[in-house]
C-alpha positions, 0 to 999 in steps of 0.5 A: 761715290765713284765718278767718271769725270776726268776720263772721256766717255762715249755719251759725253763725247756724243752729246758734246759733238751733237750740241757743237755741231748743231750750233755750228750749223746755226752759225753757217746759216747765219753767216749767209745772212750777215753782210752789213754792220747792222746784221753783224751787231744787231741781227738786222733789228729783226728779232721778236720779243719771245726770241729776244727774251729767250736770248736775253735769258741765254746770255744771262744764265751763264756758267756762273748761274749754272755751275757757280751758284750750284757750287756755292750753295753746295759748299757754302749753303744759304749765302750762295742764294744771294747770287740767285736773288741778286741776279734776278732783282735787277730785271724789273729795274732794267725793264722800267728804267733802261730798256725803252730809252736804250732801244730808242736812243742807241744804235749798237752800243750803250755808249750811243746812249751816253754820248747822244747829247754829249761830246762824242769822242771823250765819252766813247773812249771812256765808255769803251774802257769801262765796257771792255774792263767789265766784259773781260772780267765776265769773260774770265769766269766763263773761260775758267768754267769752260776749261774745267768742264772740257778738262774733266769731260775729255781728260785733256789739260786745262790750258788746251781746253781753254784754247778749244773753247776760244776757237769754237767761240771765235767761229760763232762770232767771226762768221755769224755775228749777232744772228748766230749768237742770238740763235745759239743763245736761244738753243742753249736757253731751252736746253739749259732750262730743260736740263736743270728742270730734269735735274731738280725733279730727280733731286726732289724724287729722292726726298718724296717730292718735297723741298721741305724734306730736302731742307730738313735733311740739309739741317740734319746732315750739314747742320742748321748753319747751312740754311742760315746766312754767314757761310760766304758773307759774314759782314753785313756791309759786304752783303749789301755791297754784293747785293748792289753789285748783283742788282745794278750791275745788270744795268751796265753789262754791255753784252746784255744792253746790246740785245735791245738793239736786235729788236724792231722797237721799244715795245718789243724791247720791254716785252722781251725783258718780261719774257726773260724775267720769267725764264730767269726767275724760274731758273733761279728758284730751282737752282738752289735745290740742285746745289743742296741736292749735290751737297747731300747726294754727292758730298762736299768732299768729292765736290772740292776734290774734283774742283776746289771752286765747287764748279762741278757740283751740278755735273757730279749730281747729274752723274749720281742721279742719271748715270754717265749719259745724263752727266754727258748731257748736262756737261754738254749743255753747260759747255753750250751755255759757256760758249754762247755767253762768251760769244755774246761777250766777245761781240760786246767787246769787239763792238766797243773797240770797232764801233766806239773807238775805230768808227766813231773816234778815229774815223769820225763816223766815216767808214764803209760797211766793209771796213766796219765789218772787217775791223769788227772781226779783227777786234773779235780775234784780239778779244778772243785771244786775250780771253784765252790768256786770262782764262789760263791765268785765273785757273781754279776760281769759283765762277759765280764769285768772279762774275760778282766782281764783274758786276761790281765793275759794271754797276760802277763804270757803266750804270751811273753815267747811263742812268744820269744821261737819260734822266738829268738835264745838267749832266755834262761830258766831263761828268760822264767821263769822270764817272765812267773812269772813276767807277771802272778804275776804282772798282778794279783797284779795290778788287785787287786790294780786297781779300779776293786778290790780295790774300787769296791770289797774291798770298798776303796775310791781310787785305788792304781793303776789307770788303770782298765786293767793292760796289758800295764804295765804287758805285757811290763814288761814280755817282758823286763824281758825276754829279759834282763834276757836272755841277762845276761847269754847265754844258749849254748844248747838252742841256738844250738837246735834253728835250730832243732826247726826251722826245726820242726816248719816250716816243721813239721819234728818230729811232733806228 
């Protein structure tokens, strides 16, 4: 199948500028309403349940979900669906365990919750380190996807494409803050759901509207192994470790947790998770059809020839079924997807630097509104430049796979301390700091020693750590360290404040 990917087309350029123009118009509108830190970080706590549900879905349905899962299913078969399933099943846990306490206890970041009854300075420094590591790993995947996409849409070098993405994303966050980011997420979620639905319908139309016919054709053309486990993860322990990372990583993602501060109360927070789960569940049910459709109708050879990570499977399928105009639309939607997610990630990274480190640790909570917003914007620029550099460094990796690693860091660094601070009276400051730093550094260290980096990137013959995803080791270690260190020495003030924390957690008394 001949493809126009890699050469600029009129339709691709038109859709690209239409979507970027629309989102920049939203940013201009939001910038006029962003004056205070509450508006910059939390959209003035004015977002409704349906709006926040769509924005949560928009934040979560990233380049990894769309480009990455479609590519993994197209090239690796059944195992690509582990990512779709794992990323979905964390949502009920988020709704029942975290959403309400997070909204009632926090202000702008998840460190507000962990530090609520513990000593502020050490907890905030550790939380910022864990949060920034998670956000950076997640951002790399988005930048890689965006660079490949723009390179192929406009025929420009990958490095220039990454710089272009960084520039547009910085415009969103610097000027519009959380208000702009929220509305960009909503627009992008609607466009993505519509685009993927249309793509799925066009695939099913080729197989007499029957998923059964599609899977029969997969078994006939690609072999039965394409419908069976083992294409990507052959070790059962690796599969469990990946599943744990995908499920519990959600509960430690700073850019997702930030969204609960944009709603007026805990009930709205819970309802927005319900909406988000519906949108995301629908998306993950249909995205494997796109992946298998790409492997049959486009072919694995062409997909890997265009991009060895398989990230361009969905755009190639769109071109095959709907011609160049549909390719232009899908590519532009994928670009909007990446921009919106990177904007949310950048805001989360900037808030960790400015709110947790500068305002809470350096200034001890005494900083003017103007000073806080200025530091937040400076942090945004620093984080954006780092994201661009890392995007260039990790060129050619599969984006879903890389986000899986970010989830391993999130479930190890953030989730154990967040959960224990809410449910366990004996949890101490030393336990929280030890848990966060153990989870963050152990997960990153094991990722470097795993086949992913040690063999595939650094070119060594054999990995020093056998698992591709370290969550089963690093998350367990973070929980054990948290419990052991907390039991070594009691913290009477933290225990005394536990009852106050419970009142605020479940009744919302004193919530901002």
